[in-house]
All heavy atoms as a GROMACS GRO file, in nm:
protein
  586
    1ALA      N    1  10.071   9.315   9.911
    1ALA     CA    2  10.029   9.450   9.949
    1ALA      C    3   9.915   9.494   9.860
    1ALA      O    4   9.918   9.470   9.736
    1ALA     CB    5  10.146   9.546   9.950
    2ASP      N    6   9.823   9.563   9.911
    2ASP     CA    7   9.707   9.613   9.839
    2ASP      C    8   9.740   9.757   9.789
    2ASP      O    9   9.746   9.847   9.871
    2ASP     CB   10   9.582   9.614   9.921
    2ASP     CG   11   9.466   9.672   9.849
    2ASP    OD1   12   9.470   9.688   9.725
    2ASP    OD2   13   9.352   9.703   9.907
    3LEU      N   14   9.781   9.768   9.659
    3LEU     CA   15   9.825   9.899   9.606
    3LEU      C   16   9.726   9.949   9.507
    3LEU      O   17   9.759  10.014   9.413
    3LEU     CB   18   9.965   9.884   9.552
    3LEU     CG   19  10.073   9.854   9.650
    3LEU    CD1   20  10.206   9.837   9.573
    3LEU    CD2   21  10.084   9.958   9.752
    4SER      N   22   9.591   9.908   9.522
    4SER     CA   23   9.490   9.951   9.419
    4SER      C   24   9.459  10.098   9.460
    4SER      O   25   9.484  10.154   9.568
    4SER     CB   26   9.364   9.863   9.444
    4SER     OG   27   9.323   9.858   9.574
    5PRO      N   28   9.404  10.173   9.362
    5PRO     CA   29   9.365  10.307   9.387
    5PRO      C   30   9.268  10.321   9.514
    5PRO      O   31   9.183  10.234   9.530
    5PRO     CB   32   9.293  10.353   9.256
    5PRO     CG   33   9.346  10.264   9.156
    5PRO     CD   34   9.368  10.126   9.221
    6ARG      N   35   9.293  10.422   9.584
    6ARG     CA   36   9.206  10.453   9.699
    6ARG      C   37   9.125  10.577   9.673
    6ARG      O   38   9.172  10.674   9.629
    6ARG     CB   39   9.294  10.475   9.822
    6ARG     CG   40   9.400  10.364   9.854
    6ARG     CD   41   9.321  10.240   9.894
    6ARG     NE   42   9.415  10.132   9.913
    6ARG     CZ   43   9.478  10.099  10.028
    6ARG    NH1   44   9.454  10.170  10.136
    6ARG    NH2   45   9.571  10.006  10.029
    7ILE      N   46   8.994  10.557   9.708
    7ILE     CA   47   8.906  10.675   9.702
    7ILE      C   48   8.855  10.700   9.841
    7ILE      O   49   8.798  10.617   9.903
    7ILE     CB   50   8.787  10.654   9.609
    7ILE    CG1   51   8.839  10.624   9.467
    7ILE    CG2   52   8.683  10.765   9.612
    7ILE    CD1   53   8.730  10.586   9.372
    8ILE      N   54   8.894  10.812   9.897
    8ILE     CA   55   8.873  10.854  10.034
    8ILE      C   56   8.777  10.974  10.037
    8ILE      O   57   8.804  11.072   9.956
    8ILE     CB   58   9.008  10.891  10.100
    8ILE    CG1   59   9.110  10.776  10.084
    8ILE    CG2   60   8.983  10.925  10.254
    8ILE    CD1   61   9.078  10.653  10.166
    9THR      N   62   8.687  10.980  10.117
    9THR     CA   63   8.608  11.102  10.149
    9THR      C   64   8.680  11.188  10.250
    9THR      O   65   8.735  11.141  10.341
    9THR     CB   66   8.467  11.060  10.201
    9THR    OG1   67   8.404  10.968  10.116
    9THR    CG2   68   8.375  11.183  10.224
   10SER      N   69   8.679  11.317  10.219
   10SER     CA   70   8.751  11.410  10.300
   10SER      C   71   8.704  11.395  10.447
   10SER      O   72   8.587  11.373  10.471
   10SER     CB   73   8.738  11.551  10.255
   10SER     OG   74   8.607  11.595  10.257
   11GLY      N   75   8.792  11.401  10.535
   11GLY     CA   76   8.762  11.380  10.680
   11GLY      C   77   8.780  11.238  10.724
   11GLY      O   78   8.790  11.208  10.844
   12GLN      N   79   8.793  11.148  10.631
   12GLN     CA   80   8.820  11.000  10.673
   12GLN      C   81   8.960  10.978  10.676
   12GLN      O   82   9.042  11.049  10.612
   12GLN     CB   83   8.748  10.913  10.562
   12GLN     CG   84   8.597  10.923  10.561
   12GLN     CD   85   8.531  10.889  10.684
   12GLN    OE1   86   8.553  10.781  10.746
   12GLN    NE2   87   8.455  10.977  10.739
   13PRO      N   88   9.009  10.872  10.750
   13PRO     CA   89   9.157  10.846  10.754
   13PRO      C   90   9.193  10.776  10.622
   13PRO      O   91   9.119  10.699  10.561
   13PRO     CB   92   9.160  10.743  10.874
   13PRO     CG   93   9.023  10.684  10.889
   13PRO     CD   94   8.926  10.792  10.839
   14LEU      N   95   9.318  10.810  10.597
   14LEU     CA   96   9.385  10.738  10.480
   14LEU      C   97   9.500  10.656  10.547
   14LEU      O   98   9.588  10.710  10.609
   14LEU     CB   99   9.449  10.845  10.385
   14LEU     CG  100   9.538  10.791  10.287
   14LEU    CD1  101   9.476  10.692  10.187
   14LEU    CD2  102   9.599  10.915  10.201
   15VAL      N  103   9.502  10.524  10.519
   15VAL     CA  104   9.598  10.432  10.566
   15VAL      C  105   9.657  10.353  10.452
   15VAL      O  106   9.576  10.287  10.383
   15VAL     CB  107   9.552  10.340  10.674
   15VAL    CG1  108   9.662  10.248  10.727
   15VAL    CG2  109   9.490  10.425  10.797
   16LEU      N  110   9.788  10.366  10.424
   16LEU     CA  111   9.851  10.288  10.321
   16LEU      C  112   9.949  10.194  10.396
   16LEU      O  113  10.033  10.242  10.473
   16LEU     CB  114   9.930  10.372  10.224
   16LEU     CG  115   9.839  10.470  10.148
   16LEU    CD1  116   9.933  10.557  10.051
   16LEU    CD2  117   9.740  10.401  10.064
   17THR      N  118   9.936  10.063  10.370
   17THR     CA  119  10.020   9.964  10.447
   17THR      C  120  10.106   9.891  10.337
   17THR      O  121  10.054   9.847  10.229
   17THR     CB  122   9.939   9.865  10.515
   17THR    OG1  123   9.850   9.939  10.605
   17THR    CG2  124  10.024   9.765  10.592
   18LEU      N  125  10.233   9.879  10.365
   18LEU     CA  126  10.327   9.804  10.282
   18LEU      C  127  10.390   9.694  10.363
   18LEU      O  128  10.426   9.708  10.472
   18LEU     CB  129  10.432   9.900  10.240
   18LEU     CG  130  10.538   9.849  10.134
   18LEU    CD1  131  10.454   9.838   9.996
   18LEU    CD2  132  10.644   9.946  10.106
   19GLN      N  133  10.382   9.569  10.304
   19GLN     CA  134  10.442   9.454  10.368
   19GLN      C  135  10.593   9.454  10.331
   19GLN      O  136  10.631   9.448  10.220
   19GLN     CB  137  10.376   9.322  10.316
   19GLN     CG  138  10.228   9.316  10.341
   19GLN     CD  139  10.197   9.308  10.492
   19GLN    OE1  140  10.262   9.259  10.572
   19GLN    NE2  141  10.084   9.375  10.527
   20VAL      N  142  10.677   9.463  10.433
   20VAL     CA  143  10.818   9.466  10.416
   20VAL      C  144  10.895   9.360  10.497
   20VAL      O  145  10.854   9.329  10.607
   20VAL     CB  146  10.881   9.601  10.438
   20VAL    CG1  147  10.835   9.704  10.336
   20VAL    CG2  148  10.853   9.654  10.579
   21GLN      N  149  10.991   9.291  10.434
   21GLN     CA  150  11.070   9.197  10.502
   21GLN      C  151  11.212   9.212  10.449
   21GLN      O  152  11.232   9.255  10.344
   21GLN     CB  153  11.017   9.055  10.473
   21GLN     CG  154  10.880   9.023  10.526
   21GLN     CD  155  10.834   8.882  10.485
   21GLN    OE1  156  10.888   8.826  10.386
   21GLN    NE2  157  10.741   8.827  10.570
   22GLY      N  158  11.304   9.170  10.540
   22GLY     CA  159  11.442   9.171  10.497
   22GLY      C  160  11.532   9.174  10.610
   22GLY      O  161  11.496   9.215  10.728
   23LYS      N  162  11.656   9.135  10.595
   23LYS     CA  163  11.764   9.146  10.694
   23LYS      C  164  11.880   9.219  10.629
   23LYS      O  165  11.927   9.168  10.525
   23LYS     CB  166  11.801   9.013  10.749
   23LYS     CG  167  11.689   8.947  10.828
   23LYS     CD  168  11.730   8.823  10.895
   23LYS     CE  169  11.611   8.767  10.977
   23LYS     NZ  170  11.646   8.649  11.053
   24PRO      N  171  11.935   9.325  10.686
   24PRO     CA  172  11.880   9.392  10.803
   24PRO      C  173  11.734   9.445  10.775
   24PRO      O  174  11.707   9.467  10.660
   24PRO     CB  175  11.981   9.505  10.839
   24PRO     CG  176  12.044   9.522  10.708
   24PRO     CD  177  12.046   9.396  10.633
   25ALA      N  178  11.668   9.476  10.874
   25ALA     CA  179  11.529   9.533  10.856
   25ALA      C  180  11.528   9.664  10.772
   25ALA      O  181  11.608   9.751  10.793
   25ALA     CB  182  11.462   9.568  10.993
   26PRO      N  183  11.444   9.660  10.664
   26PRO     CA  184  11.444   9.775  10.579
   26PRO      C  185  11.385   9.904  10.631
   26PRO      O  186  11.298   9.890  10.725
   26PRO     CB  187  11.370   9.725  10.457
   26PRO     CG  188  11.289   9.607  10.510
   26PRO     CD  189  11.354   9.556  10.626
   27GLN      N  190  11.429  10.010  10.589
   27GLN     CA  191  11.369  10.135  10.616
   27GLN      C  192  11.269  10.169  10.506
   27GLN      O  193  11.294  10.141  10.390
   27GLN     CB  194  11.478  10.245  10.629
   27GLN     CG  195  11.583  10.228  10.721
   27GLN     CD  196  11.542  10.234  10.867
   27GLN    OE1  197  11.465  10.318  10.906
   27GLN    NE2  198  11.566  10.130  10.950
   28VAL      N  199  11.158  10.239  10.549
   28VAL     CA  200  11.058  10.276  10.443
   28VAL      C  201  11.037  10.421  10.446
   28VAL      O  202  11.013  10.480  10.548
   28VAL     CB  203  10.922  10.210  10.474
   28VAL    CG1  204  10.815  10.243  10.370
   28VAL    CG2  205  10.930  10.043  10.479
   29ALA      N  206  11.060  10.490  10.330
   29ALA     CA  207  11.033  10.631  10.310
   29ALA      C  208  10.911  10.651  10.221
   29ALA      O  209  10.907  10.578  10.120
   29ALA     CB  210  11.153  10.700  10.253
   30TRP      N  211  10.817  10.738  10.248
   30TRP     CA  212  10.700  10.765  10.167
   30TRP      C  213  10.717  10.893  10.090
   30TRP      O  214  10.775  10.994  10.143
   30TRP     CB  215  10.575  10.773  10.257
   30TRP     CG  216  10.540  10.640  10.314
   30TRP    CD1  217  10.578  10.590  10.439
   30TRP    CD2  218  10.456  10.537  10.257
   30TRP    NE1  219  10.526  10.464  10.454
   30TRP    CE2  220  10.450  10.437  10.349
   30TRP    CE3  221  10.386  10.526  10.137
   30TRP    CZ2  222  10.373  10.314  10.322
   30TRP    CZ3  223  10.310  10.419  10.106
   30TRP    CH2  224  10.303  10.309  10.205
   31PHE      N  225  10.663  10.888   9.974
   31PHE     CA  226  10.663  11.006   9.881
   31PHE      C  227  10.524  11.037   9.830
   31PHE      O  228  10.446  10.938   9.801
   31PHE     CB  229  10.755  10.983   9.767
   31PHE     CG  230  10.898  10.972   9.802
   31PHE    CD1  231  10.952  10.857   9.851
   31PHE    CD2  232  10.981  11.083   9.784
   31PHE    CE1  233  11.082  10.853   9.887
   31PHE    CE2  234  11.121  11.075   9.821
   31PHE     CZ  235  11.168  10.954   9.872
   32LYS      N  236  10.490  11.153   9.815
   32LYS     CA  237  10.360  11.195   9.761
   32LYS      C  238  10.397  11.294   9.636
   32LYS      O  239  10.462  11.385   9.655
   32LYS     CB  240  10.267  11.265   9.846
   32LYS     CG  241  10.126  11.311   9.781
   32LYS     CD  242  10.051  11.389   9.875
   32LYS     CE  243  10.032  11.526   9.826
   32LYS     NZ  244   9.954  11.617   9.905
   33ASN      N  245  10.357  11.247   9.516
   33ASN     CA  246  10.390  11.324   9.390
   33ASN      C  247  10.544  11.352   9.394
   33ASN      O  248  10.588  11.465   9.355
   33ASN     CB  249  10.308  11.458   9.393
   33ASN     CG  250  10.163  11.434   9.385
   33ASN    OD1  251  10.119  11.328   9.342
   33ASN    ND2  252  10.086  11.527   9.442
   34ASN      N  253  10.622  11.250   9.432
   34ASN     CA  254  10.766  11.250   9.424
   34ASN      C  255  10.830  11.344   9.529
   34ASN      O  256  10.949  11.370   9.522
   34ASN     CB  257  10.812  11.284   9.288
   34ASN     CG  258  10.798  11.168   9.185
   34ASN    OD1  259  10.808  11.054   9.222
   34ASN    ND2  260  10.751  11.204   9.066
   35GLN      N  261  10.751  11.401   9.620
   35GLN     CA  262  10.802  11.481   9.733
   35GLN      C  263  10.803  11.399   9.852
   35GLN      O  264  10.704  11.328   9.889
   35GLN     CB  265  10.705  11.602   9.752
   35GLN     CG  266  10.704  11.699   9.638
   35GLN     CD  267  10.841  11.757   9.600
   35GLN    OE1  268  10.919  11.800   9.683
   35GLN    NE2  269  10.873  11.740   9.469
   36PRO      N  270  10.923  11.394   9.927
   36PRO     CA  271  10.928  11.306  10.049
   36PRO      C  272  10.833  11.359  10.160
   36PRO      O  273  10.810  11.477  10.177
   36PRO     CB  274  11.073  11.329  10.093
   36PRO     CG  275  11.122  11.458  10.031
   36PRO     CD  276  11.035  11.473   9.902
   37LEU      N  277  10.773  11.264  10.227
   37LEU     CA  278  10.682  11.288  10.335
   37LEU      C  279  10.760  11.268  10.472
   37LEU      O  280  10.858  11.191  10.471
   37LEU     CB  281  10.562  11.197  10.337
   37LEU     CG  282  10.470  11.211  10.215
   37LEU    CD1  283  10.360  11.107  10.217
   37LEU    CD2  284  10.412  11.350  10.198
   38THR      N  285  10.715  11.327  10.577
   38THR     CA  286  10.780  11.314  10.704
   38THR      C  287  10.766  11.177  10.771
   38THR      O  288  10.853  11.131  10.846
   38THR     CB  289  10.743  11.418  10.803
   38THR    OG1  290  10.596  11.416  10.819
   38THR    CG2  291  10.779  11.561  10.750
   39GLN      N  292  10.651  11.114  10.737
   39GLN     CA  293  10.623  10.976  10.804
   39GLN      C  294  10.708  10.874  10.730
   39GLN      O  295  10.738  10.873  10.611
   39GLN     CB  296  10.478  10.939  10.779
   39GLN     CG  297  10.385  11.005  10.878
   39GLN     CD  298  10.247  10.948  10.875
   39GLN    OE1  299  10.235  10.818  10.899
   39GLN    NE2  300  10.148  11.028  10.853
   40THR      N  301  10.767  10.784  10.818
   40THR     CA  302  10.837  10.665  10.766
   40THR      C  303  10.784  10.543  10.830
   40THR      O  304  10.701  10.548  10.923
   40THR     CB  305  10.992  10.685  10.804
   40THR    OG1  306  10.998  10.696  10.949
   40THR    CG2  307  11.051  10.804  10.737
   41GLY      N  308  10.824  10.431  10.777
   41GLY     CA  309  10.774  10.301  10.836
   41GLY      C  310  10.682  10.243  10.740
   41GLY      O  311  10.630  10.301  10.638
   42PRO      N  312  10.637  10.118  10.764
   42PRO     CA  313  10.560  10.035  10.669
   42PRO      C  314  10.413  10.080  10.660
   42PRO      O  315  10.344  10.044  10.570
   42PRO     CB  316  10.569   9.894  10.722
   42PRO     CG  317  10.602   9.907  10.858
   42PRO     CD  318  10.684  10.034  10.878
   43VAL      N  319  10.368  10.171  10.747
   43VAL     CA  320  10.230  10.223  10.744
   43VAL      C  321  10.228  10.369  10.738
   43VAL      O  322  10.294  10.434  10.825
   43VAL     CB  323  10.147  10.174  10.872
   43VAL    CG1  324  10.008  10.225  10.863
   43VAL    CG2  325  10.148  10.019  10.880
   44LEU      N  326  10.163  10.426  10.642
   44LEU     CA  327  10.142  10.568  10.630
   44LEU      C  328  10.002  10.600  10.672
   44LEU      O  329   9.905  10.539  10.616
   44LEU     CB  330  10.167  10.616  10.486
   44LEU     CG  331  10.132  10.759  10.453
   44LEU    CD1  332  10.232  10.849  10.514
   44LEU    CD2  333  10.128  10.784  10.303
   45THR      N  334   9.983  10.686  10.773
   45THR     CA  335   9.853  10.715  10.819
   45THR      C  336   9.828  10.859  10.817
   45THR      O  337   9.909  10.942  10.862
   45THR     CB  338   9.840  10.668  10.966
   45THR    OG1  339   9.868  10.530  10.973
   45THR    CG2  340   9.698  10.697  11.020
   46ILE      N  341   9.718  10.902  10.759
   46ILE     CA  342   9.673  11.042  10.754
   46ILE      C  343   9.539  11.032  10.825
   46ILE      O  344   9.446  10.984  10.773
   46ILE     CB  345   9.653  11.098  10.614
   46ILE    CG1  346   9.799  11.102  10.552
   46ILE    CG2  347   9.591  11.241  10.620
   46ILE    CD1  348   9.800  11.141  10.407
   47PRO      N  349   9.525  11.084  10.957
   47PRO     CA  350   9.415  11.064  11.032
   47PRO      C  351   9.282  11.128  10.978
   47PRO      O  352   9.171  11.064  10.985
   47PRO     CB  353   9.442  11.136  11.167
   47PRO     CG  354   9.591  11.144  11.173
   47PRO     CD  355   9.634  11.160  11.030
   48SER      N  356   9.292  11.232  10.906
   48SER     CA  357   9.173  11.308  10.848
   48SER      C  358   9.222  11.361  10.710
   48SER      O  359   9.279  11.474  10.709
   48SER     CB  360   9.125  11.410  10.944
   48SER     OG  361   9.011  11.479  10.895
   49ALA      N  362   9.189  11.290  10.605
   49ALA     CA  363   9.229  11.333  10.474
   49ALA      C  364   9.162  11.461  10.434
   49ALA      O  365   9.041  11.480  10.468
   49ALA     CB  366   9.206  11.218  10.375
   50THR      N  367   9.229  11.541  10.356
   50THR     CA  368   9.169  11.665  10.296
   50THR      C  369   9.193  11.654  10.148
   50THR      O  370   9.266  11.567  10.102
   50THR     CB  371   9.235  11.791  10.352
   50THR    OG1  372   9.374  11.794  10.302
   50THR    CG2  373   9.233  11.798  10.507
   51LEU      N  374   9.135  11.746  10.080
   51LEU     CA  375   9.154  11.748   9.927
   51LEU      C  376   9.297  11.765   9.888
   51LEU      O  377   9.346  11.718   9.788
   51LEU     CB  378   9.071  11.853   9.863
   51LEU     CG  379   8.915  11.840   9.886
   51LEU    CD1  380   8.842  11.958   9.820
   51LEU    CD2  381   8.859  11.704   9.833
   52ALA      N  382   9.372  11.825   9.987
   52ALA     CA  383   9.517  11.845   9.955
   52ALA      C  384   9.595  11.720   9.958
   52ALA      O  385   9.710  11.708   9.915
   52ALA     CB  386   9.579  11.942  10.052
   53ASP      N  387   9.534  11.611  10.012
   53ASP     CA  388   9.604  11.484  10.021
   53ASP      C  389   9.586  11.393   9.897
   53ASP      O  390   9.644  11.290   9.886
   53ASP     CB  391   9.556  11.402  10.143
   53ASP     CG  392   9.592  11.468  10.273
   53ASP    OD1  393   9.711  11.511  10.289
   53ASP    OD2  394   9.518  11.479  10.364
   54HIS      N  395   9.511  11.447   9.796
   54HIS     CA  396   9.494  11.380   9.668
   54HIS      C  397   9.633  11.376   9.599
   54HIS      O  398   9.710  11.472   9.601
   54HIS     CB  399   9.400  11.470   9.585
   54HIS     CG  400   9.366  11.418   9.451
   54HIS    ND1  401   9.249  11.364   9.428
   54HIS    CD2  402   9.425  11.428   9.338
   54HIS    CE1  403   9.242  11.324   9.296
   54HIS    NE2  404   9.349  11.369   9.253
   55GLY      N  405   9.665  11.260   9.544
   55GLY     CA  406   9.790  11.249   9.472
   55GLY      C  407   9.836  11.105   9.448
   55GLY      O  408   9.771  11.016   9.484
   56LEU      N  409   9.966  11.091   9.412
   56LEU     CA  410  10.022  10.966   9.388
   56LEU      C  411  10.125  10.935   9.499
   56LEU      O  412  10.215  11.014   9.514
   56LEU     CB  413  10.096  10.970   9.247
   56LEU     CG  414  10.007  10.992   9.127
   56LEU    CD1  415  10.090  10.998   8.997
   56LEU    CD2  416   9.909  10.878   9.110
   57TYR      N  417  10.100  10.829   9.557
   57TYR     CA  418  10.189  10.789   9.679
   57TYR      C  419  10.262  10.672   9.643
   57TYR      O  420  10.221  10.577   9.568
   57TYR     CB  421  10.095  10.749   9.794
   57TYR     CG  422  10.028  10.872   9.862
   57TYR    CD1  423   9.915  10.938   9.802
   57TYR    CD2  424  10.083  10.928   9.973
   57TYR    CE1  425   9.865  11.040   9.861
   57TYR    CE2  426  10.020  11.042  10.036
   57TYR     CZ  427   9.907  11.104   9.974
   57TYR     OH  428   9.850  11.211  10.031
   58ARG      N  429  10.398  10.671   9.688
   58ARG     CA  430  10.472  10.542   9.671
   58ARG      C  431  10.572  10.537   9.790
   58ARG      O  432  10.594  10.638   9.860
   58ARG     CB  433  10.552  10.550   9.543
   58ARG     CG  434  10.660  10.648   9.532
   58ARG     CD  435  10.726  10.653   9.391
   58ARG     NE  436  10.805  10.770   9.384
   58ARG     CZ  437  10.943  10.770   9.416
   58ARG    NH1  438  11.002  10.661   9.478
   58ARG    NH2  439  11.015  10.882   9.403
   59ALA      N  440  10.619  10.431   9.814
   59ALA     CA  441  10.719  10.399   9.920
   59ALA      C  442  10.846  10.346   9.854
   59ALA      O  443  10.848  10.284   9.753
   59ALA     CB  444  10.665  10.288  10.009
   60VAL      N  445  10.956  10.391   9.923
   60VAL     CA  446  11.092  10.344   9.882
   60VAL      C  447  11.142  10.265  10.007
   60VAL      O  448  11.152  10.314  10.111
   60VAL     CB  449  11.179  10.458   9.851
   60VAL    CG1  450  11.331  10.403   9.818
   60VAL    CG2  451  11.130  10.537   9.723
   61VAL      N  452  11.173  10.136   9.976
   61VAL     CA  453  11.227  10.045  10.082
   61VAL      C  454  11.372  10.031  10.057
   61VAL      O  455  11.420   9.999   9.950
   61VAL     CB  456  11.147   9.917  10.069
   61VAL    CG1  457  11.201   9.817  10.183
   61VAL    CG2  458  11.001   9.933  10.079
   62THR      N  459  11.448  10.056  10.172
   62THR     CA  460  11.597  10.054  10.158
   62THR      C  461  11.662   9.973  10.266
   62THR      O  462  11.612   9.977  10.394
   62THR     CB  463  11.649  10.198  10.167
   62THR    OG1  464  11.589  10.287  10.066
   62THR    CG2  465  11.800  10.200  10.142
   63ASN      N  466  11.758   9.883  10.236
   63ASN     CA  467  11.835   9.832  10.341
   63ASN      C  468  11.977   9.824  10.274
   63ASN      O  469  12.005   9.872  10.173
   63ASN     CB  470  11.787   9.697  10.396
   63ASN     CG  471  11.802   9.584  10.299
   63ASN    OD1  472  11.849   9.588  10.193
   63ASN    ND2  473  11.747   9.470  10.347
   64SER      N  474  12.071   9.756  10.345
   64SER     CA  475  12.206   9.746  10.299
   64SER      C  476  12.224   9.682  10.159
   64SER      O  477  12.321   9.698  10.091
   64SER     CB  478  12.291   9.685  10.402
   64SER     OG  479  12.253   9.553  10.417
   65SER      N  480  12.124   9.603  10.121
   65SER     CA  481  12.116   9.538   9.990
   65SER      C  482  12.086   9.632   9.876
   65SER      O  483  12.100   9.595   9.756
   65SER     CB  484  12.032   9.415   9.987
   65SER     OG  485  12.069   9.324  10.086
   66GLY      N  486  12.030   9.749   9.907
   66GLY     CA  487  11.982   9.839   9.805
   66GLY      C  488  11.846   9.887   9.842
   66GLY      O  489  11.802   9.888   9.950
   67SER      N  490  11.788   9.960   9.739
   67SER     CA  491  11.653  10.017   9.760
   67SER      C  492  11.560   9.962   9.640
   67SER      O  493  11.598   9.937   9.534
   67SER     CB  494  11.659  10.168   9.759
   67SER     OG  495  11.702  10.226   9.632
   68VAL      N  496  11.433   9.967   9.681
   68VAL     CA  497  11.328   9.918   9.582
   68VAL      C  498  11.215  10.013   9.593
   68VAL      O  499  11.167  10.055   9.704
   68VAL     CB  500  11.278   9.776   9.626
   68VAL    CG1  501  11.158   9.735   9.536
   68VAL    CG2  502  11.390   9.671   9.619
   69ASN      N  503  11.154  10.059   9.482
   69ASN     CA  504  11.037  10.144   9.484
   69ASN      C  505  10.913  10.048   9.482
   69ASN      O  506  10.916   9.952   9.403
   69ASN     CB  507  11.031  10.223   9.354
   69ASN     CG  508  11.120  10.347   9.361
   69ASN    OD1  509  11.125  10.418   9.460
   69ASN    ND2  510  11.200  10.376   9.258
   70SER      N  511  10.820  10.083   9.558
   70SER     CA  512  10.697  10.014   9.543
   70SER      C  513  10.610  10.072   9.438
   70SER      O  514  10.645  10.175   9.375
   70SER     CB  515  10.615  10.036   9.681
   70SER     OG  516  10.558  10.163   9.686
   71ALA      N  517  10.501   9.997   9.406
   71ALA     CA  518  10.413  10.061   9.302
   71ALA      C  519  10.358  10.187   9.351
   71ALA      O  520  10.347  10.215   9.479
   71ALA     CB  521  10.307   9.957   9.277
   72THR      N  522  10.318  10.272   9.258
   72THR     CA  523  10.257  10.400   9.291
   72THR      C  524  10.106  10.376   9.323
   72THR      O  525  10.043  10.303   9.249
   72THR     CB  526  10.280  10.497   9.179
   72THR    OG1  527  10.414  10.517   9.158
   72THR    CG2  528  10.207  10.625   9.210
   73VAL      N  529  10.057  10.435   9.432
   73VAL     CA  530   9.914  10.422   9.463
   73VAL      C  531   9.841  10.556   9.438
   73VAL      O  532   9.872  10.657   9.501
   73VAL     CB  533   9.903  10.385   9.611
   73VAL    CG1  534   9.751  10.361   9.651
   73VAL    CG2  535   9.978  10.261   9.652
   74PRO      N  536   9.748  10.564   9.345
   74PRO     CA  537   9.679  10.684   9.327
   74PRO      C  538   9.572  10.700   9.438
   74PRO      O  539   9.502  10.600   9.472
   74PRO     CB  540   9.600  10.661   9.188
   74PRO     CG  541   9.653  10.540   9.130
   74PRO     CD  542   9.715  10.464   9.244
   75VAL      N  543   9.570  10.811   9.502
   75VAL     CA  544   9.476  10.846   9.610
   75VAL      C  545   9.388  10.958   9.564
   75VAL      O  546   9.442  11.061   9.523
   75VAL     CB  547   9.551  10.878   9.742
   75VAL    CG1  548   9.449  10.922   9.844
   75VAL    CG2  549   9.632  10.758   9.792
   76VAL      N  550   9.258  10.931   9.570
   76VAL     CA  551   9.161  11.028   9.525
   76VAL      C  552   9.088  11.064   9.651
   76VAL      O  553   9.024  10.983   9.714
   76VAL     CB  554   9.071  10.976   9.414
   76VAL    CG1  555   8.966  11.085   9.375
   76VAL    CG2  556   9.148  10.939   9.294
   77VAL      N  557   9.088  11.200   9.678
   77VAL     CA  558   9.005  11.248   9.790
   77VAL      C  559   8.889  11.324   9.741
   77VAL      O  560   8.913  11.418   9.659
   77VAL     CB  561   9.090  11.338   9.891
   77VAL    CG1  562   9.009  11.382  10.005
   77VAL    CG2  563   9.214  11.261   9.933
   78VAL      N  564   8.765  11.291   9.773
   78VAL     CA  565   8.646  11.350   9.732
   78VAL      C  566   8.586  11.427   9.844
   78VAL      O  567   8.595  11.394   9.964
   78VAL     CB  568   8.542  11.252   9.679
   78VAL    CG1  569   8.606  11.179   9.548
   78VAL    CG2  570   8.506  11.144   9.772
   79ASP      N  571   8.518  11.543   9.816
   79ASP     CA  572   8.464  11.622   9.914
   79ASP      C  573   8.344  11.559   9.973
   79ASP      O  574   8.245  11.514   9.900
   79ASP     CB  575   8.414  11.756   9.851
   79ASP     CG  576   8.387  11.863   9.954
   79ASP    OD1  577   8.371  11.832  10.068
   79ASP    OD2  578   8.378  11.975   9.912
   80GLY      N  579   8.338  11.553  10.104
   80GLY     CA  580   8.229  11.483  10.181
   80GLY      C  581   8.104  11.557  10.169
   80GLY      O  582   7.994  11.511  10.207
   81GLY      N  583   8.115  11.686  10.140
   81GLY     CA  584   7.998  11.774  10.129
   81GLY      C  585   7.936  11.794  10.263
   81GLY      O  586   7.815  11.819  10.274
   0.00000   0.00000   0.00000
């Protein structure tokens, strides 16, 4: 998974993808600055990023075997001007 910092211009899409495998199939929950987001699943998509989307994103992958935190991804949103 590519968890390098992302620099996004405001108005551009932000897509974070996490490769997940496991049985039973794991659930993926996303967090921004440790606050849960409503989107779930291996792909987090923000169609049009704003300056408010700037922050630290991470995913928590859970199945019956337990849960695992992904690395934190810094997302920097810059004003497109």
